[in-house]
N, C-alpha and C positions, 0 to 999 in steps of 0.2 A: 783827375787822375784816377779814380776808380772804376771810373765807366770805362776810360781808355784800358786799363788792365784786363777787365772782363772780356772786352772785344779780343784784345790779343791772346788771351788764353783758348777763347773759343775758336780763334783763327787759326791756331798752331795745334789745334787737337788733330787736324789731319793733315795739315801741311806745314814745312818748315819755312818761314818767312824771316826777314832781316827786318826789323822796325826802325825806321829812322824818326828820330826827334831833333828838331832845330830849335835851339833855345838860345839865351844868354849866358854868357862864362858864370855869372852868379849863381844859376839855377843848374848848372852842370851836377855838381855833387849830390844835390837834392834830388832830383830826376833819378840819378843813377842808384842811389840808396833805396828810394821807393820802389824802382823796377826788380832790384837785387832781392828785397826783403819780400816782393812778389813773387820770386823765383823764376824771373824772367830774365834769360841771359842773352837771346838774341837781337841785342838794339846795338844802334850807333846814335851817339849823341853830336851833334854838331854845333858849333858856336861862330864860325865865321860865314860871310855871304858865299865866298867861293866853295865851300865844302857842303853847305846847305844845298845851293844852287845843284852842284854835282850829283847828289842824291835825290833830289826832286827830279833833275832831269831821268834818272834811270831807275825812277819807280812805276812801279803798275799803277799804283793809287795814293792817293794822299785824303787823309781823314784830318780836317782843320776846324779850328775854331773859327767864328767868321772875324774878319780883321783885316789888315794888310796883308798878312801873308798868304792871303787867297790869293792876291793880284802877284805875288811872287810864285806862286803854284802856277798860276794861268800863265804866267811869263814863260815858264820852265814846259809848259806843253805838258802836265801831267794831270791825269783825270782826277777829279776831285769832288769829296761829299764834303760838305760844310754842317758842322754841328754846333750849336750854342744853347747854353743852360744859365740862369740866373735863378737866384732866390725868387721865390712866389711873390714875396713883398714888393721887390725891386720891379719884377715882372709886370704887377699891378699898377704900381706907380708910373711905369714908364708906356705900358701899352697905349693910353689914351692919346698920348703925343706922336705915335709913330703913323706916318701916312702911308707906308708901303706895306705890302703884303710879304716883303723878302727881307732878309739879314744880309745879303751879299750884294755887293756892288754890283757884279756881273748880271744877276738876276735884277735887281731894280732898274738899271739901264735897259734890260731887254724887256722888262714888264711883263716876263715870265720866269718858271723856273726853267734854267739851262741846267745850272748845277743843283743837284738834290741838295735840301736844306732840311736838318733834322732839328728842329727850335723847340725848346721846353720839353712839353711832355713826349715828345717823339725822339728827345734825345736822350735815350735809355740805350744799354747795351744789345738786348734783344733787336730793337727797331735798326741802330746802327748796323748790327751784325749782318741783319738781313741784306740791306742796302750794299755792304761791303762785299759781301757774298756773289751777289747779283752782278756788281762790277767786275769781282776776280774771274767769275766764269763765264763772262761775255765782252770779248775783245771789240766788237763791233760798237756795243755801247761805251765803252772807254774812249774808243775813239770819236764816235759821234759827239760826245760831251766835248771833247777838246776842240773840234772843228767849230762846233757852234759857238763856243765862248771865244775862240781866236777869231771868228767874225766880228763879234762884239767888241774885242779889243782893238781890232783894226780901225773902229769907227771913233775909238778915244784916244788912240796914241797917236797925235797929230800935233804940229806947232800949237801951243798955248793948250796942251792937254789939261793941265790943272785948272786954267781958267774956265775950260768948257764943262769940267767935272763938277767944278764947284757952282758954277751958275745953274747946273742941272739939278743939282742937290737943292738949291736954294729956290728954285721953281717948286 
């Protein structure tokens, strides 16, 4: 949350945006309190699938941790930047077992970076803000990312999708 708070404050310096945070009901109060303590008031927290999908579909950009939420964002055709940071100890322990350059499933399948990823040392407020600003300022870039990942989704959302994805990951 501290990194996201810094980014929200930087973005709101010149422009007024409303920030959408999808979560589970158990985290709603924790996140609300954290944002209010940080003097951020322009946010919406959703806990239902329908509300989450509505706000994602109507957003100009999503910044999300790596995980299944990124597929929800892609399904809703929202431009996306993926961020992920873990402790250095965890990173050093896990890194030798990782056989891909990417953390996002769309990029793994494409075998190239379609959705920007800011992982570990690039997952900081300055680098994320620069990437967010680039996307906010460039509608063509946003549209191109959605177009590219939509093509990837079309190849995996077919009958037996889960089986095919599982086989691909195992390979």
